[in-house]
C-alpha positions as CSV (number, residue, x, y, z in Angstrom):
1,X,138.4,137.8,-9.4
2,X,137.3,134.3,-8.2
3,X,133.8,133.4,-9.1
4,X,131.7,130.5,-7.8
5,X,130.6,127.2,-9.1
6,X,129.1,125.7,-5.9
7,X,126.4,126.8,-3.4
8,X,127.4,128.9,-0.5
9,X,128.9,127.0,2.4
10,X,127.9,129.8,4.8
11,X,124.6,131.6,4.6
12,X,125.1,135.0,3.2
13,X,128.8,134.4,2.7
14,X,131.0,133.9,-0.4
15,X,130.5,130.7,-2.3
16,X,133.1,127.9,-2.3
17,X,135.0,127.8,-5.6
18,X,135.8,124.2,-6.8
19,X,138.7,124.0,-9.4
20,X,140.9,121.3,-11.0
21,X,144.2,123.2,-11.1
22,X,146.0,120.2,-9.8
23,X,144.2,117.6,-11.9
24,X,141.6,116.9,-9.1
25,X,138.8,118.8,-7.6
26,X,139.8,121.2,-4.8
27,X,138.7,124.3,-3.1
28,X,140.4,127.3,-4.7
29,X,141.3,128.7,-1.3
30,X,143.2,125.4,-0.4
31,X,145.6,125.5,-3.3
32,X,148.9,127.3,-3.2
33,X,148.6,128.6,-6.8
34,X,147.8,132.2,-7.9
35,X,144.7,131.7,-9.9
36,X,141.3,133.1,-10.8
37,X,138.1,131.2,-11.7
38,X,134.8,132.4,-13.2
39,X,131.6,130.4,-13.4
40,X,129.0,130.1,-16.1
41,X,126.5,132.3,-14.2
42,X,129.1,135.0,-13.8
43,X,130.2,134.7,-17.4
44,X,126.6,135.6,-18.3
45,X,126.4,138.4,-15.7
46,X,129.6,140.0,-17.1
47,X,128.4,139.8,-20.7
48,X,131.1,137.3,-21.8
49,X,130.4,136.1,-25.3
50,X,133.9,135.9,-26.8
51,X,137.1,134.3,-25.6
52,X,138.7,137.8,-25.0
53,X,136.0,138.8,-22.6
54,X,137.2,136.6,-19.7
55,X,139.8,139.1,-18.7
56,X,137.2,141.6,-17.6
57,X,137.4,140.4,-14.0
58,X,141.0,139.0,-13.7
59,X,144.0,141.1,-12.7
60,X,147.3,140.5,-14.6
61,X,145.5,138.6,-17.4
62,X,144.9,140.2,-20.8
63,X,143.5,138.3,-23.8
64,X,143.4,140.5,-27.0
65,X,143.2,140.3,-30.7
66,X,146.1,142.6,-31.7
67,X,145.7,142.2,-35.4
68,X,141.9,141.8,-35.5
69,X,140.0,138.5,-35.8
70,X,143.0,136.7,-37.3
71,X,145.2,136.7,-34.1
72,X,144.9,136.1,-30.4
73,X,147.4,137.1,-27.7
74,X,147.1,135.9,-24.1
75,X,149.3,137.7,-21.6
76,X,149.5,136.5,-18.0
77,X,151.7,138.7,-15.7
78,X,153.0,140.3,-18.9
79,X,154.3,137.0,-20.3
80,X,153.1,137.0,-23.9
81,X,153.9,135.8,-27.4
82,X,154.7,138.8,-29.5
83,X,155.3,137.0,-32.8
84,X,151.8,136.5,-34.2
85,X,152.9,134.0,-36.9
86,X,150.5,131.1,-36.8
87,X,153.2,128.4,-36.2
88,X,154.4,130.0,-33.0
89,X,153.1,128.6,-29.7
90,X,152.3,131.0,-26.8
91,X,154.1,130.9,-23.5
92,X,150.7,131.5,-21.9
93,X,148.9,128.2,-22.9
94,X,145.3,127.6,-23.8
95,X,143.4,124.5,-22.8
96,X,139.8,123.4,-23.5
97,X,138.6,120.6,-21.2
98,X,142.3,119.8,-20.3
99,X,143.2,119.5,-24.0
100,X,146.1,121.7,-25.2
101,X,145.3,124.2,-28.0
102,X,148.5,124.7,-29.9
103,X,147.2,127.3,-32.4
104,X,146.1,130.6,-31.0
105,X,143.7,130.8,-33.9
106,X,141.9,128.0,-32.1
107,X,140.5,130.7,-29.8
108,X,138.3,132.1,-32.6
109,X,135.3,130.4,-31.1
110,X,132.5,131.9,-29.1
111,X,132.4,131.1,-25.4
112,X,129.3,129.0,-25.2
113,X,127.8,126.4,-22.8
114,X,130.9,126.8,-20.5
115,X,130.8,125.6,-16.9
116,X,133.8,127.7,-15.8
117,X,137.1,129.2,-16.9
118,X,140.2,128.8,-14.7
119,X,143.3,131.0,-15.2
120,X,146.5,129.9,-13.5
121,X,149.3,132.5,-13.1
122,X,153.0,131.6,-13.2
123,X,154.8,128.5,-14.6
124,X,152.6,125.4,-14.7
125,X,155.2,123.1,-16.3
126,X,154.8,120.1,-14.0
127,X,151.2,119.0,-14.5
128,X,150.3,121.0,-17.7
129,X,153.7,121.3,-19.2
130,X,153.4,122.4,-22.8
131,X,154.9,125.9,-22.9
132,X,153.0,127.1,-19.9
133,X,155.9,129.3,-18.7
134,X,153.6,132.3,-18.0
135,X,150.5,130.4,-17.0
136,X,147.4,129.0,-18.7
137,X,143.7,129.4,-19.2
138,X,141.5,126.3,-19.1
139,X,138.0,126.5,-20.6
140,X,135.8,123.8,-19.0
141,X,132.5,123.1,-20.8
142,X,129.3,121.8,-19.3
143,X,129.0,118.0,-19.3
144,X,126.0,115.7,-19.9
145,X,123.9,114.7,-16.9
146,X,120.9,112.5,-16.3
147,X,118.7,115.6,-15.6
148,X,116.6,116.4,-18.6
149,X,116.6,120.1,-19.5
150,X,118.0,122.8,-21.7
151,X,118.0,126.5,-22.4
152,X,117.8,129.0,-25.3
153,X,119.2,132.6,-25.1
154,X,118.8,135.2,-27.8
155,X,120.3,138.7,-28.1
156,X,119.4,141.3,-30.7
157,X,120.9,144.7,-31.3
158,X,122.2,147.4,-33.7
159,X,123.7,146.5,-37.1
160,X,121.2,143.6,-37.2
161,X,123.1,141.9,-34.4
162,X,121.6,138.4,-33.8
163,X,123.1,136.0,-31.3
164,X,121.5,132.7,-30.3
165,X,122.8,130.2,-27.9
166,X,121.2,127.0,-26.7
167,X,121.7,123.5,-25.3
168,X,119.7,120.4,-24.6
169,X,120.7,117.8,-22.0
170,X,119.3,114.5,-20.6
171,X,119.4,110.8,-20.4
172,X,119.4,108.7,-23.6
173,X,119.2,105.4,-21.7
174,X,119.9,104.1,-18.3
175,X,123.7,104.2,-19.0
176,X,124.1,107.0,-21.5
177,X,123.6,110.8,-21.1
178,X,123.8,113.3,-23.9
179,X,124.3,117.0,-24.3
180,X,124.1,119.1,-27.5
181,X,125.0,122.8,-27.5
182,X,125.3,125.5,-30.2
183,X,125.8,129.2,-30.8
184,X,125.2,131.4,-33.8
185,X,126.3,135.0,-34.2
186,X,125.7,137.6,-37.0
187,X,126.3,141.3,-37.4
188,X,126.2,143.7,-40.3
189,X,129.1,146.0,-41.5
190,X,130.3,148.9,-39.4
191,X,132.4,150.5,-42.1
192,X,131.2,151.4,-45.6
193,X,133.7,151.0,-48.4
194,X,133.5,153.8,-51.0
195,X,135.8,152.0,-53.5
196,X,134.0,149.7,-55.9
197,X,134.9,146.1,-56.1
198,X,135.6,145.5,-52.4
199,X,133.2,144.8,-49.6
200,X,132.2,146.8,-46.6
201,X,134.0,145.9,-43.3
202,X,133.6,144.7,-39.8
203,X,130.7,142.4,-40.4
204,X,130.7,138.7,-39.6
205,X,129.1,135.4,-39.1
206,X,130.2,132.6,-36.8
207,X,128.7,129.3,-35.8
208,X,129.7,126.6,-33.3
209,X,128.3,123.4,-32.0
210,X,129.3,120.7,-29.6
211,X,127.9,117.2,-29.1
212,X,128.8,115.0,-26.1
213,X,127.9,111.5,-25.0
214,X,128.7,110.2,-21.5
215,X,128.8,106.4,-21.2
216,X,128.5,105.0,-17.6
217,X,130.5,101.8,-17.7
218,X,130.9,99.0,-15.1
219,X,133.6,99.1,-12.4
220,X,133.2,102.8,-11.7
221,X,134.3,103.8,-15.2
222,X,133.1,106.5,-17.5
223,X,133.7,107.3,-21.2
224,X,133.0,110.9,-22.3
225,X,133.0,111.4,-26.1
226,X,132.9,114.9,-27.5
227,X,132.7,116.2,-31.1
228,X,132.9,119.9,-32.1
229,X,132.7,122.2,-35.1
230,X,133.1,125.9,-35.4
231,X,133.5,128.4,-38.2
232,X,134.0,132.1,-38.5
233,X,133.8,134.5,-41.5
234,X,134.6,138.1,-40.7
235,X,135.3,141.0,-43.1
236,X,137.9,143.1,-41.4
237,X,139.7,146.3,-42.4
238,X,138.7,149.0,-40.0
239,X,141.2,151.7,-40.8
240,X,141.5,154.5,-43.4
241,X,144.4,156.4,-45.0
242,X,144.1,159.9,-43.7
243,X,145.8,163.0,-45.1
244,X,148.6,164.0,-42.7
245,X,151.3,166.5,-42.7
246,X,154.7,164.9,-43.2
247,X,156.8,164.0,-40.2
248,X,159.7,165.9,-41.8
249,X,157.8,169.1,-41.1
250,X,158.5,168.6,-37.4
251,X,155.2,167.1,-36.3
252,X,152.7,164.6,-37.5
253,X,149.1,165.8,-37.6
254,X,146.0,165.6,-39.8
255,X,146.2,167.9,-42.8
256,X,143.8,170.8,-42.9
257,X,141.3,171.5,-45.7
258,X,143.8,173.8,-47.4
259,X,147.0,171.8,-46.8
260,X,148.5,170.0,-49.8
261,X,151.4,168.0,-48.3
262,X,151.6,165.5,-51.2
263,X,151.0,167.9,-54.1
264,X,147.8,166.1,-55.1
265,X,145.0,168.5,-54.0
266,X,144.1,170.6,-50.9
267,X,143.2,168.4,-47.9
268,X,144.1,165.2,-49.8
269,X,146.3,162.3,-49.0
270,X,148.8,160.7,-51.3
271,X,146.1,159.0,-53.3
272,X,144.4,162.4,-54.1
273,X,141.5,161.5,-51.7
274,X,140.1,163.7,-49.0
275,X,139.3,162.5,-45.5
276,X,135.8,161.1,-45.6
277,X,135.0,160.9,-41.9
278,X,134.5,158.0,-39.5
279,X,133.0,154.6,-40.5
280,X,134.1,155.0,-44.1
281,X,137.0,153.2,-45.9
282,X,138.5,153.1,-49.4
283,X,140.0,149.6,-49.7
284,X,140.9,148.1,-53.1
285,X,140.5,144.5,-51.9
286,X,138.1,142.9,-49.3
287,X,139.8,142.1,-46.1
288,X,138.6,138.9,-44.4
289,X,139.3,136.3,-41.8
290,X,137.9,132.8,-42.5
291,X,138.5,130.1,-39.9
292,X,137.2,126.6,-39.2
293,X,137.9,124.3,-36.3
294,X,136.9,120.7,-35.8
295,X,137.8,118.1,-33.2
296,X,137.0,114.9,-31.4
297,X,137.9,114.1,-27.8
298,X,137.6,110.9,-25.8
299,X,138.0,110.9,-22.0
300,X,138.1,107.7,-20.0
301,X,138.1,107.7,-16.2
302,X,138.1,104.8,-13.7
303,X,138.2,104.8,-9.9
304,X,139.7,101.8,-8.2
305,X,141.5,101.0,-4.9
306,X,141.7,104.6,-3.8
307,X,143.2,105.7,-7.2
308,X,141.8,107.4,-10.3
309,X,142.9,106.7,-13.8
310,X,142.3,109.3,-16.5
311,X,143.1,108.9,-20.2
312,X,142.4,111.8,-22.7
313,X,142.8,111.4,-26.4
314,X,142.2,114.3,-28.9
315,X,142.2,115.0,-32.6
316,X,141.9,118.7,-33.6
317,X,142.1,120.6,-36.9
318,X,142.3,124.3,-37.6
319,X,142.0,126.1,-40.9
320,X,142.6,129.8,-41.5
321,X,142.6,132.2,-44.5
322,X,143.4,135.8,-43.9
323,X,143.7,138.9,-46.2
324,X,144.0,142.6,-45.6
325,X,144.4,145.8,-47.5
326,X,147.4,147.0,-45.5
327,X,147.7,150.4,-47.2
328,X,144.0,151.2,-46.6
329,X,143.7,152.9,-49.9
330,X,142.3,152.2,-53.4
331,X,145.9,152.0,-54.7
332,X,147.8,148.8,-54.6
333,X,150.8,149.6,-52.4
334,X,150.9,146.8,-49.9
335,X,148.5,143.9,-49.3
336,X,149.2,141.1,-46.7
337,X,147.8,137.6,-46.6
338,X,148.4,134.4,-44.6
339,X,146.8,131.2,-43.7
340,X,147.3,127.8,-42.0
341,X,146.1,124.2,-42.2
342,X,147.0,122.4,-38.9
343,X,146.2,118.9,-37.6
344,X,147.0,118.0,-33.9
345,X,146.9,114.7,-32.1
346,X,147.5,114.4,-28.3
347,X,147.1,111.8,-25.6
348,X,147.6,111.9,-21.9
349,X,147.3,109.1,-19.3
350,X,147.6,109.9,-15.6
351,X,147.0,108.2,-12.3
352,X,146.0,110.0,-9.1
353,X,146.0,108.7,-5.6
354,X,146.3,109.7,-2.0
355,X,144.9,110.2,1.5
356,X,144.7,112.9,4.1
357,X,148.5,113.3,4.3
358,X,149.7,112.3,0.8
359,X,148.4,113.1,-2.7
360,X,150.3,112.2,-5.8
361,X,149.9,112.4,-9.6
362,X,151.9,110.7,-12.3
363,X,151.5,110.4,-16.0
364,X,152.7,110.5,-19.6
365,X,151.9,112.8,-22.5
366,X,152.3,112.7,-26.3
367,X,151.7,115.5,-28.8
368,X,152.0,115.7,-32.6
369,X,151.3,119.0,-34.5
370,X,151.5,118.9,-38.3
371,X,151.1,122.4,-39.8
372,X,151.2,123.8,-43.3
373,X,151.3,127.6,-43.4
374,X,151.7,130.4,-45.9
375,X,152.2,134.2,-45.7
376,X,153.0,136.8,-48.3
377,X,152.3,140.3,-49.7
378,X,151.6,142.1,-52.9
379,X,152.4,145.6,-54.0
380,X,155.5,147.7,-54.8
381,X,155.8,149.6,-51.5
382,X,158.5,147.5,-50.0
383,X,160.6,146.6,-53.0
384,X,163.5,148.9,-53.8
385,X,166.4,146.5,-53.9
386,X,167.7,144.8,-57.1
387,X,167.5,141.3,-55.5
388,X,166.1,139.2,-58.4
389,X,166.3,138.4,-62.0
390,X,163.3,136.9,-63.7
391,X,162.8,133.6,-65.4
392,X,160.0,132.9,-68.0
393,X,158.1,129.8,-67.2
394,X,154.9,128.9,-69.0
395,X,153.8,126.7,-66.0
396,X,154.2,129.4,-63.4
397,X,150.4,129.8,-63.1
398,X,150.1,126.2,-62.0
399,X,153.2,126.5,-59.9
400,X,151.6,129.3,-57.8
401,X,148.3,127.5,-57.7
402,X,150.0,124.5,-56.3
403,X,150.6,126.6,-53.2
404,X,147.0,127.7,-53.1
405,X,147.6,131.3,-54.2
406,X,144.2,133.0,-54.8
407,X,144.4,134.7,-58.2
408,X,142.4,138.0,-58.0
409,X,142.0,140.0,-61.2
410,X,141.0,143.2,-59.4
411,X,144.5,144.7,-59.0
412,X,145.1,148.0,-60.8
413,X,148.0,148.5,-63.2
414,X,151.2,149.6,-61.5
415,X,154.9,149.9,-61.9
416,X,157.2,147.9,-59.6
417,X,160.9,148.7,-58.7
418,X,162.2,145.4,-60.0
419,X,164.6,144.9,-62.9
420,X,163.6,142.1,-65.3
421,X,165.6,140.5,-68.0
422,X,162.5,139.4,-69.8
423,X,162.2,143.0,-71.2
424,X,165.9,143.4,-71.6
425,X,166.2,146.0,-68.9
426,X,169.7,147.5,-68.8
427,X,171.9,146.6,-65.8
428,X,171.1,148.8,-62.8
429,X,167.5,149.5,-63.9
430,X,164.8,149.3,-61.2
431,X,161.8,149.0,-63.4
432,X,159.7,145.9,-64.0
433,X,157.4,145.5,-67.1
434,X,154.4,147.9,-67.1
435,X,151.3,146.3,-65.6
436,X,153.2,144.0,-63.2
437,X,152.7,143.9,-59.5
438,X,155.6,142.5,-57.4
439,X,154.6,139.9,-54.8
440,X,156.0,137.1,-52.6
441,X,154.5,134.0,-51.1
442,X,156.2,131.9,-48.5
443,X,154.7,128.4,-47.9
444,X,156.3,126.6,-45.0
445,X,155.6,123.7,-42.7
446,X,156.4,122.7,-39.2
447,X,156.1,119.2,-37.7
448,X,156.3,119.0,-33.9
449,X,156.6,115.8,-32.0
450,X,156.7,116.0,-28.2
451,X,156.7,113.3,-25.5
452,X,156.7,113.9,-21.7
453,X,156.6,112.1,-18.3
454,X,155.6,113.9,-15.2
455,X,154.9,113.4,-11.5
456,X,153.9,115.5,-8.5
457,X,153.7,114.7,-4.7
458,X,151.9,116.7,-2.1
459,X,152.7,115.8,1.5
460,X,151.1,117.2,4.7
461,X,153.7,117.0,7.5
462,X,151.3,118.5,10.0
463,X,148.1,120.5,10.0
464,X,150.3,123.5,9.6
465,X,152.9,122.5,7.1
466,X,152.8,120.9,3.6
467,X,155.3,120.3,0.9
468,X,154.8,119.9,-2.9
469,X,157.5,118.5,-5.2
470,X,157.1,117.8,-8.9
471,X,158.9,117.4,-12.1
472,X,158.4,116.9,-15.8
473,X,160.8,115.8,-18.6
474,X,159.9,116.7,-22.2
475,X,161.5,115.6,-25.5
476,X,160.8,118.0,-28.3
477,X,161.6,117.6,-32.0
478,X,160.7,120.1,-34.7
479,X,161.1,119.8,-38.5
480,X,160.9,123.1,-40.3
481,X,160.7,123.7,-44.1
482,X,160.5,127.2,-45.5
483,X,160.2,128.3,-49.1
484,X,160.2,131.8,-50.5
485,X,158.5,132.4,-53.9
486,X,159.0,136.0,-55.3
487,X,157.0,136.7,-58.5
488,X,155.5,139.3,-60.8
489,X,151.8,139.3,-61.2
490,X,150.1,140.8,-64.3
491,X,146.5,141.5,-63.1
492,X,145.3,142.9,-66.5
493,X,146.6,140.0,-68.5
494,X,143.7,137.9,-70.0
495,X,145.8,134.8,-69.3
496,X,146.5,135.7,-65.7
497,X,150.3,135.7,-66.4
498,X,152.6,135.2,-63.4
499,X,156.4,135.3,-63.7
500,X,158.3,133.6,-60.9
501,X,161.6,135.3,-60.0
502,X,164.7,133.5,-58.9
503,X,167.2,135.0,-56.4
504,X,170.6,136.3,-57.3
505,X,173.7,134.5,-56.1
506,X,174.1,136.9,-53.1
507,X,170.6,136.1,-51.7
508,X,170.8,133.1,-49.3
509,X,167.3,132.5,-48.2
510,X,165.1,130.8,-50.9
511,X,164.5,127.3,-49.5
512,X,165.4,126.6,-45.9
513,X,164.9,123.2,-44.3
514,X,166.1,122.6,-40.7
515,X,165.4,120.5,-37.6
516,X,166.1,120.7,-33.9
517,X,165.6,118.5,-30.9
518,X,165.5,119.5,-27.2
519,X,165.2,117.8,-23.9
520,X,163.5,120.1,-21.4
521,X,163.0,119.9,-17.6
522,X,160.4,121.8,-15.6
523,X,159.6,121.4,-11.9
524,X,158.2,122.7,-8.7
525,X,159.1,122.9,-5.0
526,X,156.8,124.7,-2.6
527,X,155.9,125.0,1.1
528,X,152.3,125.6,2.2
529,X,151.5,127.1,5.6
530,X,148.0,126.5,6.7
531,X,148.0,129.1,9.5
532,X,144.2,128.9,10.1
533,X,141.2,127.2,8.6
534,X,140.7,130.2,6.3
535,X,144.3,131.4,6.0
536,X,146.9,129.9,3.6
537,X,150.4,131.2,2.9
538,X,152.8,129.6,0.4
539,X,156.3,130.1,-0.9
540,X,157.9,128.2,-3.8
541,X,160.2,127.9,-6.7
542,X,159.0,126.9,-10.1
543,X,160.8,126.2,-13.3
544,X,159.1,126.6,-16.7
545,X,160.4,125.9,-20.2
546,X,159.3,126.8,-23.7
547,X,160.8,124.9,-26.6
548,X,163.0,126.3,-29.2
549,X,162.0,126.9,-32.8
550,X,162.2,128.9,-36.0
551,X,161.2,132.3,-37.3
552,X,159.3,132.5,-40.6
553,X,160.4,135.8,-42.1
554,X,158.0,138.0,-44.0
555,X,160.8,139.8,-45.8
556,X,163.4,137.1,-46.4
557,X,165.6,139.1,-48.8
558,X,166.9,141.0,-45.7
559,X,168.2,137.8,-44.0
560,X,171.9,137.3,-44.6
561,X,172.6,134.9,-41.8
562,X,170.3,131.8,-41.8
563,X,171.2,131.0,-38.2
564,X,169.2,134.1,-37.3
565,X,166.0,132.1,-37.9
566,X,166.8,129.7,-35.1
567,X,166.0,130.4,-31.4
568,X,166.8,128.3,-28.4
569,X,164.5,127.0,-25.6
570,X,163.4,129.5,-23.1
571,X,163.9,128.7,-19.4
572,X,162.2,130.5,-16.5
573,X,162.9,130.2,-12.8
574,X,160.1,131.7,-10.7
575,X,160.2,132.6,-7.0
576,X,156.8,133.3,-5.6
577,X,155.1,134.0,-2.2
578,X,151.3,134.2,-1.8
579,X,148.5,134.5,0.6
580,X,144.9,133.3,0.5
581,X,142.4,134.3,3.2
582,X,138.8,134.7,4.1
583,X,137.4,136.9,6.9
584,X,134.1,138.1,8.4
585,X,132.4,134.7,8.4
586,X,133.7,134.1,4.8
587,X,132.1,137.3,3.6
588,X,135.4,138.9,2.6
589,X,138.1,137.1,0.5
590,X,141.6,138.5,0.0
591,X,144.1,136.7,-2.2
592,X,147.5,138.1,-3.2
593,X,150.9,137.0,-4.6
594,X,154.3,138.5,-5.3
595,X,156.9,137.0,-7.7
596,X,160.3,137.4,-9.3
597,X,161.1,135.8,-12.7
598,X,164.6,135.0,-13.8
599,X,164.7,134.2,-17.5
600,X,167.5,132.4,-19.4
601,X,167.3,132.7,-23.2
602,X,164.1,134.6,-23.1
603,X,162.5,134.5,-26.6
604,X,162.3,138.2,-27.4
605,X,160.8,139.6,-30.6
606,X,162.9,142.3,-32.3
607,X,162.7,144.4,-35.5
608,X,165.8,144.7,-37.6
609,X,166.8,147.9,-39.4
610,X,165.1,146.5,-42.4
611,X,161.8,146.0,-40.4
612,X,162.2,142.2,-40.5
613,X,160.8,140.5,-37.3
614,X,163.1,137.9,-35.6
615,X,162.9,136.0,-32.4
616,X,166.2,136.2,-30.5
617,X,167.4,134.8,-27.1
618,X,168.2,137.2,-24.3
619,X,168.2,137.1,-20.5
620,X,165.5,138.9,-18.7
621,X,164.1,139.6,-15.3
622,X,160.5,140.1,-14.4
623,X,158.9,141.0,-11.1
624,X,155.4,141.9,-10.0
625,X,152.4,141.4,-7.7
626,X,148.7,141.1,-7.8
627,X,145.8,141.5,-5.3
628,X,142.2,140.3,-5.5
629,X,139.4,141.2,-3.1
630,X,135.8,140.0,-3.1
631,X,133.2,141.1,-0.6
632,X,129.6,139.8,-0.1
633,X,127.9,142.1,2.5
634,X,124.6,140.2,1.9
635,X,123.1,137.5,-0.3
636,X,122.0,140.3,-2.8
637,X,125.3,142.2,-3.1
638,X,128.8,141.2,-4.1
639,X,131.7,143.5,-4.9
640,X,135.1,142.6,-6.4
641,X,138.3,144.4,-7.1
642,X,141.7,143.5,-8.5
643,X,145.0,145.2,-9.1
644,X,148.3,144.1,-10.6
645,X,151.9,145.4,-10.9
646,X,154.4,144.2,-13.5
647,X,158.0,145.4,-14.1
648,X,159.9,143.5,-16.8
649,X,163.4,144.1,-18.2
650,X,165.0,142.3,-21.2
651,X,168.8,142.6,-20.9
């Protein structure tokens, strides 16, 4: 629902909501865009402390962590990125202070010292551009002022929960204001690990700070400089291997105390362990998510001759290291890990101008994302094919370390279904040397360079009728380099032996470099009907685009056609009508919209027969509607409700 940032314009009525959805300050009710906004005060009232909490009051908006702390997924009207690989950009974009956040891992920050959050539904390709086919969320932080002050909020709870947030603000001189804000969060484990050598789970520590300086320059100019730092360390792994009856028995259910479906012991699972109840796990390794983000932003603004110039430059970095015990057992069957090291630079320069009849915005944009990533797994569970032969290499330890592989000597001895000519295994054999654990690691990189020019014009023909036209041209270039390193790991070897395996002639994917370039167009054409001072109707057509790219496969040995890793740009044409209204002396607000999406080359995630994930292009249609109501019967009471309907079909 829409929440307020400004004092009430009518005594006892709903407050006016000021937003910057069109790169200038406007009343939310005067803009023909389906959007929601929530203020700092309401963030506190709703108990919002994490990025995912903002959707508690917004219909058709869902922000989740589908794979725990290591991943974020923003869905707006059902438009979402289903491939959670770190190099993939979301079709529902994230911005912080008008700066694009290309890595969804960048949302692993606590929402602190925020002025408001704006969520725009539907394609926003003209003014925001970068992949905002489904919409976007813009987190806007509090800025320095010349009013001295500050605050300190503390929260304590179970599991030694301790959360502290604070800020201090004020003038540093007659021309410089400053603001410093921070948040710290700690909580103890929820799950106790019964298996020695690995930690308990679902505990964490995170810390974030932000420092800002506002310089008041001559000629109606300002320079805002902001530096930020955030880190997170979470021990995840909140699942357990339970004893179940096999699906082949006709059903899948928990095994009873006398059932022995695996021939291990009554009531036991395949690891000969009985169910131990809730809040208990038996992991052989410690699952964790460790993330760090840093950044610096400079924002220059100048007003002159009825125009406003804005230049925003940003440098951001994100680091991530993730590990999980996927089989949730004390036996090494399947362990997954991934990580990223990403630097991003962006710059935007735009000019705004206008009067009562005409408003216009024009600008240019540049973006560079340089990312190094890795993913892989360890354990014999998924290796049954004779895909490799081994090669003895005394430098393999250094070879793997060059890619940052964390050597962990805690693995138990196991037998892998490889064949290995080091031990002179006969042809057709599926056994690797005793004590070896099969594993793969896939380091890859993606360099993205993007440049764009955009413009939008809003013209008011009469008090009743207005027209908005806009367009954006984007040039995208991506350089992709993928390497797959299969190897055998000997955890009990005193020298930490690692044997790198080479692929057979029939296996195509071992090192895969490729590049692609795209020229993309997005645009907007819309009519606004101002039927009354508090009644706005609109109808428009929007085109959104999302650049093409590459899939980084987790199981490359199943890929026979390298072209399957390439996917084309996604193009969306949106047809939308909407209504914004206020009644009862502005005590009742009713906003709604209905839309139809026509996708060409929609980027759909599929699973192959071999369980490999690939992004493929397919046409799709998508229709839906949403309705928001807010009612303030008095100054002391306010009620809100929202509902959304989504119907999507991939052809």
